[in-house]
C-alpha positions, 0 to 999 in steps of 0.5 A: 499499500503506497501510504505505508511506503510514503510515511516510512522515512520518519521511522528512526526519528520516531524511535529516538523521540519515543525513547526520550518520552517513555524513559524516566528522564529529567527535564531542565530549563535553559537559562536566559542570557546574563544581564538580559530581561525576560520577555513579559509576554506569556508563552505561546499556546501549544497545539492541542493533542486531540487536533493531531490525533487520528480517531480510528476507534471505529476500527478498534475491534477486529471483524468477526472470523465469519466475514462472508457478508462483510467483505467490504468492511473487512477490506476497509478495516485492513487498510485503516489498521495499516495506516493507523500503525504507521501514523501512530509511529510518526505522530506519537513522538512529536505529540507527546513532546508537545504534551510534555511542554505543558507540564514544564516551565519554559525559559523566556529568551531575549528575542521574545521566544520561549524554550522548553528542554527535555533531557534523557540520560541512561548511563553514557547515553544522552538525548535531548529535544529543544522546543522553541516557540516565538509568537510572530503576532497575536495569531501566529506562532513559529516553532522549531524542535531540535534533537541531540543524541550521543548514540546517533551523533546528532547535535541540535539537529533540526527535527521539525519546524513550522507555524500554528495559528488560533492558539494551536487549533491549526498549523503546519509542520515540516519534518526532516529525515536525520537518517540521511546525510543531507537531512532533507525535508521528508514530510509535511503535517498540516491540521485545521478546519474548513467548511468540510470539517476538521482535517489532519493531512500528511504530504510526502516531500521526499520519497513519493513527492506530493502523495497525501494521506488525509483524515477528516471529521465532521460530526459523526462523519469521518473519512480517510483518503490517500491520493497518489500525486503521480497517478490519481487513479491509484488513490482510495478512500474509506468513509464511515459514520461513527454514529450508525456504523455505516460506511463505504470504500473505493479503491482501484484494487477492490470491487473493480474500482467501484464504491463498496458499502456496508450497513449498520451491522457492517454487512455488505450492501448496495451503495447509494447513487452518490457516495463520493 
């Protein structure tokens, strides 16, 4: 499945950051420059964790072994489970790092920014992430996360950067792949809301350029859409109603590329005339 391949570039970063988050480490503050006055403004608002999280609870329970009448739902289930595993690997470290900042006192800097520092030490191994946030105006905040690791030989390498708006309710991050010598931009994460509801969108910037994986939520209506930038015909979607259990999918490798639907009991059913 293309979306799995297109999101694997962040694997090593996720592993290092997860170690920082899960280990029983210590935190410390960066001091301000001697003789400088701390900024009077309050620290910028961090993005709420729920806005950076996919809600796949509908697909949490595996379908029954007897699925003779549930082919459509089972096919959708498999796709979502694979995407869930990959997005969890990618999103857990930065979301958890931001969550930790909520429980740490940031250090104000002379330029008006704030810095949060997390350090993990285990024997001779040491890793650290530094989050820097600076308000550009009343609505926008600029962020950078840098990571150091004695194991990987990283020294304040740029992990991701971007901007948030509306107290973190919308924003964009660009992730860099530190596993490659040139440390290229590997993927972009964008979240927010528009007339179609709330969204969370991945865009591949390196391996499969401009391929996207987008999750949307509008009340009880949810969807997951993969778009192949090189060939629109290879894209697919899964849609579901979290309230009544109905849903549909459309994929080029299933049902001859035609929409396939399920009812409230996830049994195969005819699709309405308009499902896209």
